[in-house]
KETIKOL-249966 format. One record per residue: y, x, z of N, C-alpha, C in turn. Coordinates in pm, whole numbers, padded with zeros to 5 digits, always signed. Each point is the difference from the previous one (the first is absolute). Layout:
<nodes>
YXZYXZYXZ;...
</nodes>
This chain:
<nodes>
+00587+00444+04453-00024-00102-00099+00123-00006-00090;-00022-00008-00128+00113-00011-00093-00018-00124-00086;+00112-00045-00051+00000-00119-00084+00074+00031-00129;-00055-00040-00110+00064+00021-00128+00033-00136-00060;+00127-00016-00034+00043-00125-00062+00016+00024-00149;-00058-00085-00081+00016+00010-00144+00139-00045-00038;+00065+00075-00088+00134-00037-00047-00006-00070-00135;-00113+00016-00069-00018-00075-00124-00149-00009-00030;-00031-00097-00085-00138-00019-00045+00002+00006-00152;-00086+00082-00057-00011+00014-00145-00136-00050-00044;+00000-00091-00097-00123-00048-00062+00011+00032-00148;-00107+00052-00058+00001+00033-00143-00132-00044-00062;+00009-00051-00122-00118-00046-00073+00010+00048-00144;-00112+00034-00059-00006+00041-00140-00110-00078-00070;+00026-00038-00125-00101-00072-00079+00016+00036-00147;-00109+00024-00065+00000+00022-00144+00004-00138-00064;+00115-00038-00058+00016-00136-00052-00034-00010-00148;-00013+00115-00066-00047+00004-00137-00049+00143-00023;-00068+00025-00111-00045+00138-00026+00115+00099-00012;+00122-00049-00019+00115+00089-00019+00105-00010+00108;-00025-00078+00108+00106-00023+00097-00053-00009+00144;+00062+00080+00086-00029-00002+00143+00116-00070+00069;-00031-00100+00083+00104-00069+00075-00002+00048+00145;+00116+00039+00047+00016+00041+00139+00093-00099+00070;-00035-00034+00121+00086-00088+00080+00009+00061+00138;+00123+00010+00052+00015+00046+00137+00099-00088+00074;-00020-00003+00129+00083-00082+00089+00031+00084+00123;+00128+00007+00034+00043+00074+00118+00067-00100+00094;-00047-00005+00121+00059-00088+00101+00066+00089+00106;+00129-00017+00018+00075+00073+00103-00021-00074+00132;-00073+00059+00090-00030-00066+00127+00095+00045+00111;+00101+00079-00037+00093+00054+00101+00128-00082+00005;+00086+00038+00092+00131-00062+00014+00106+00081-00075;-00043+00093-00084+00090+00089-00072-00015-00018-00150;+00100+00044-00075-00005-00004-00146-00091+00111-00050;-00080-00030-00100-00091+00095-00063+00042+00014-00146;+00003+00122-00051+00033+00023-00141-00122+00056-00071;-00038-00063-00111-00111+00046-00082+00056+00077-00119;-00053+00117-00028+00036+00077-00119-00097-00042-00109;+00029-00110-00069-00101-00058-00088+00056-00053-00132;+00120+00033-00035+00060-00057-00121+00030+00113-00099;-00095+00030-00088+00022+00106-00099+00100-00046-00104;+00092+00087-00034+00103-00032-00097-00007+00098-00115;+00045-00045-00115-00006+00085-00120+00137+00029-00058;+00099-00082+00034+00135+00025-00052+00100-00077+00086;+00127+00023-00029+00105-00075+00067+00090-00062-00107;+00064-00109+00036+00094-00064-00092+00134+00071+00010;+00091-00033-00089+00134+00058+00006+00071-00037+00131;-00040-00112+00060+00058-00042+00128-00067+00067+00119;-00099+00087-00025-00067+00071+00109-00117-00073+00062;-00044-00111-00061-00116-00074+00051-00129+00069-00046;-00094+00015+00092-00128+00058-00034-00088-00101-00073;-00067+00044-00104-00094-00084-00073-00140+00035+00051;-00056-00086+00084-00130+00029+00061-00113-00053-00089;-00112+00070+00005-00117-00034-00080-00118-00019+00095;-00042-00123+00024-00101-00026+00103-00139+00057-00028;-00037+00020-00125-00136+00042-00029-00018+00151-00014;+00103+00077+00031-00013+00146-00004-00045+00048+00138;-00101+00085+00003-00052+00054+00124-00034+00147-00018;-00010+00072+00111-00058+00133-00003-00151-00018-00012;-00062+00081-00083-00146+00003-00008-00038+00146+00018;-00062+00031+00113-00038+00138+00030-00151+00007+00016;-00059+00097-00069-00144+00016-00001-00039+00116+00091;-00085-00029+00097-00051+00103+00090-00146+00025-00027;-00061+00085+00079-00140+00036-00020-00093-00121+00014;+00027-00085+00099-00088-00114+00027+00068-00136-00005;+00126-00003-00049+00069-00128+00000+00118+00001-00097;+00044-00120-00030+00122-00021-00077+00095-00076+00093;+00125+00048+00009+00100-00065+00084+00105-00063-00089;+00021-00129+00018+00105-00072-00072+00105-00035+00105;+00124+00043-00023+00102-00022+00102+00138-00021-00061;+00088-00045+00085+00143-00008-00032+00071+00080+00109;-00036+00124+00011+00050+00085+00108+00085+00113-00056;+00072+00064+00089+00070+00123-00036-00106+00110-00004;-00008+00069-00113-00097+00108-00013+00073+00134+00003;-00063+00102+00056+00065+00131+00004+00012+00061-00140;+00104+00077-00018+00017+00072-00127-00105+00111-00002;-00078+00010-00109-00100+00107-00008+00066+00138+00010;-00074+00096+00057+00053+00135+00019+00041+00066-00131;-00066-00034-00108+00028+00063-00129+00108-00073-00079;+00073-00089+00064+00098-00084-00069+00137+00015+00063;+00102+00018-00080+00137+00001+00049+00069-00125-00051;+00065-00070+00090+00070-00122-00038+00142+00006+00054;+00092-00064-00071+00139-00005+00047+00018-00110+00103;-00072-00111-00016+00007-00111+00095-00141-00047+00031;-00024-00026+00127-00129-00058+00039+00001-00148-00037;-00115-00051-00039-00012-00142-00033-00033-00076+00128;+00083-00097+00035-00022-00083+00117+00003-00146-00043;-00103-00077+00032+00000-00142-00034+00111-00076+00073;+00036-00114-00053+00093-00089+00069-00073-00065+00117;+00076-00057+00090-00055-00057+00123-00010-00152-00006;-00096-00052+00071-00006-00143+00030+00020-00013+00150;+00095-00085+00039+00030-00021+00142-00088-00111+00054;-00063+00027+00111-00088-00097+00064+00051-00020+00143;+00062-00114+00024+00056-00029+00132-00107-00019+00105;+00042-00009+00126-00096-00022+00108-00086-00124-00025;-00129+00017+00010-00100-00106-00012-00003-00063-00140;+00053+00068-00099-00008-00048-00138-00122+00060-00069;-00035-00061-00113-00114+00045-00080+00046+00026-00142;-00053+00106-00059+00028+00033-00140-00134+00012-00070;-00010-00058-00119-00122+00018-00078+00033+00015-00147;-00088+00070-00069+00021+00029-00141-00135+00008-00069;-00002-00050-00123-00118+00011-00085+00040+00077-00125;-00080+00098-00038+00029+00077-00120-00127+00021-00080;+00019+00028-00128-00113+00026-00089+00015+00138-00061;-00110+00072-00002-00001+00137-00050-00107+00010-00107;+00035+00066-00110-00095+00018-00109-00114+00093+00043;-00118-00034-00043-00116+00088+00020-00054+00038-00138;-00053+00119-00016-00027+00096+00107+00129+00056+00058;-00006+00035+00129+00116+00055+00068+00035+00137-00056;+00129+00025-00012+00050+00128-00051+00078+00067+00112;-00031+00125+00035+00076+00067+00105+00150+00000-00033;+00081-00033+00102+00144-00008-00021+00073+00014+00133;+00104+00082+00003+00106-00003+00100+00127+00033-00076;+00115-00018+00062+00126+00027-00068+00017+00148-00032;-00078+00087+00064+00012+00144-00024-00110+00053-00090;-00086-00085-00044-00108+00036-00091+00034-00061-00135;-00020+00075-00107+00031-00052-00134-00077-00130-00021;+00070-00110-00026-00071-00128-00016-00082-00002-00128;-00116-00060+00013-00088-00016-00116+00024-00132-00070;+00083-00084+00059+00030-00129-00061+00149-00007-00030;+00038-00089-00086+00141-00010-00038+00078-00076+00107;+00091+00069+00065+00087-00060+00099+00143+00017-00047;+00087-00094+00034+00142+00018-00034+00054+00125+00069;+00100+00065-00057+00055+00120+00064+00069-00033+00130;-00007+00094+00094+00067-00018+00127+00149+00014-00017;+00074-00079+00073+00146+00009-00002+00052+00095+00104;-00056+00119+00011+00043+00097+00103+00126+00071-00043;
</nodes>
């Protein structure tokens, strides 16, 4: 007999709030006694003091054969792409038994986007 203990609970909801806007809300509950780090803070530049400027409404939008995936995850560099630095989101720290939640709005229709794919929308330049 084996037992599996959940270390976190993720709830996500999506709603079309207007013909041009999709609202996403997610909530992560750390149910463990350990610190959890979420890779969920996309940044577009840094200040002269080295502070990251995070943009909450930027997400990866990946189109598959039968689905569209919207995420704030680290995506692999495509095989046909050479990059000098990999893009890694900033972290959100979630202490033991803490909860983190975020609401974001994304323009529709959805446009495929990752940091390694040429963006179809105007984004500020990366401070790499």
